[in-house]
Each structure stands twice: as C-alpha cells, then as structure tokens.
N, C-alpha and C positions, 0 to 999 in steps of 0.2 A: 598110813592113814587108811581106814576102812572105806570102801566104796559101796554105794548103793545105787540101784536102778530106780529112777523116778520117771514121771511123765511131765514134760514141760509144755505149758499151754501159752504160746505167744499171742499177743494182741493181733487179731485179724488174720491169723494163720492157723494151719492145722497143727495139732499137738504131735509130739514125737517123744520116744523113749531116749533117755540119756543116763549114762553112768556118771555119778558125781562123788566127790569126797563127802563123807558124812560128817560135815562140820558147819558151824554157823557161818563162817566166811564164804564158803562155796554157795550156801543157800542164799545168803544176802546178795551175793553177786548175781545170782540168777533172777531173784525177784525184785531187785532194785533198792534194797534197804532193809531196815529192821522189819521183821516179819511177824504176822499173827498166824495163829493156827486155827483152822476151822475143821471140825470133824465131819467127814462125809459118811462114814459108817464105823462100825466097831473096829475095823482094820485099816481104814484109809483116812489120811489127813491131807488137807489142802493148805499149803503155805503161800502166803501172799504178802506184799508190801503193806504194812499197817497204815502208812501215810499216803498211799497212792492217790486217793481221792483229793486229799489236801494239797498234794503236789500238782493237781490238774491232769493226772495221767488218764488216758482214755479207758472207758469201760471195756472189759474183755468178754466175760461170760456172765450169765445169770445162774445163780444157785438158789433155786426156789424164788423167793422175792428179793434176795440180796444180789446186788451187782458187785462183781469182783473187778476192780480196776487194776490195770497193769498185768504183766506176765506173772503167772503163778506156776507152782509145781504140785504134784501129787506124790506122796510118799506113803510107805506103810508105817503102821504103829506097832511097836513091839514092846509093850509094857513101859512106856515112857521114853524109849529110844526110837529113832527113826530106822526104818528097815526097808529093804528092797521090795519092790513090787514083783510078784511072780508074773509069768507070761500071760496068764489069764487076766490078772488085774491090769496089766499094761494094755492089753487088747480092749478091755472094758472101758478104761479111762480114755483111750484114744477114740473109741467109738462114741462115748458120751459127749466129748468135747470136739468132735470132728468138724462141726459146722461153725465157722466164725460168726459171731453175732454183730449186728450193726446197732451199737448203743450210742445215742447222742451224748455230747458233753453235758447238755442240760439234764438229761435223765441220770447220768452219773452223779452230777452235782446234787440233784434233788434226793438221791439215795444216801447221801452222806448224813449220818446220824451221830449226834453228840449228846451224851446223856450227862446231866449234872446231878450229882447226888449231894444232898445237904447233910 
C-alpha cells in the first residue's frame, strides 16, 4: 500500500504531519466517516467528514465563511489521486491551522446548509 504524508487537524488542538495509507479506509478512519473534498488551492485538498455537522460534532476551523466540523486532513492533489504534501506544504498548513478556534455548537449548527433542488 502506498503511503502519503498529510496534515491532520484535530478539534481544539494543533495540527501535525502524519504518514497514512493512501486509501479510503485510512482516510475515513482519520476524519470519522465518509468524507467530502474541499479544494484549498490548485494543489491542496481538505478532506473532512461529510456528515460531521449532522452528527453534532464540534466545529474545528473556519475556511473562509465555512465552518469545518470534526477532525480533517490536508493532502496533495495529483491529477485525481491523493499525493503527499512536501515539507513546505506541511509547514504552510501547520502554520495556517496552528491556532485552534473556539466555535460554539450553535454557530456550527447554524452553518449547516442543506440545498433542495427541484
């Protein structure tokens, strides 16, 4: 199994680099369930539990106006495959998410958006 280096961002704690198996089971174990993918840049992806807010999991960090609930990870994007972060990307992501945020349960719940399409 191929391994990749990612950054793990736990709730209320400082992020850290971790080497993980590059497969869905390892990612789901880290984020807490089925995951959604948010693009941070042309090269970086944020993977988080797609149902964290519905499960009542605490808000972790803000990305723009979006609140990410639960633990999440940052991986590289290599044309549709997940890739290791290099040492500069690891340092940048650890720096970006180094300060845990205090996000109330109400704020997390209020940020939950469900879109109904006819």
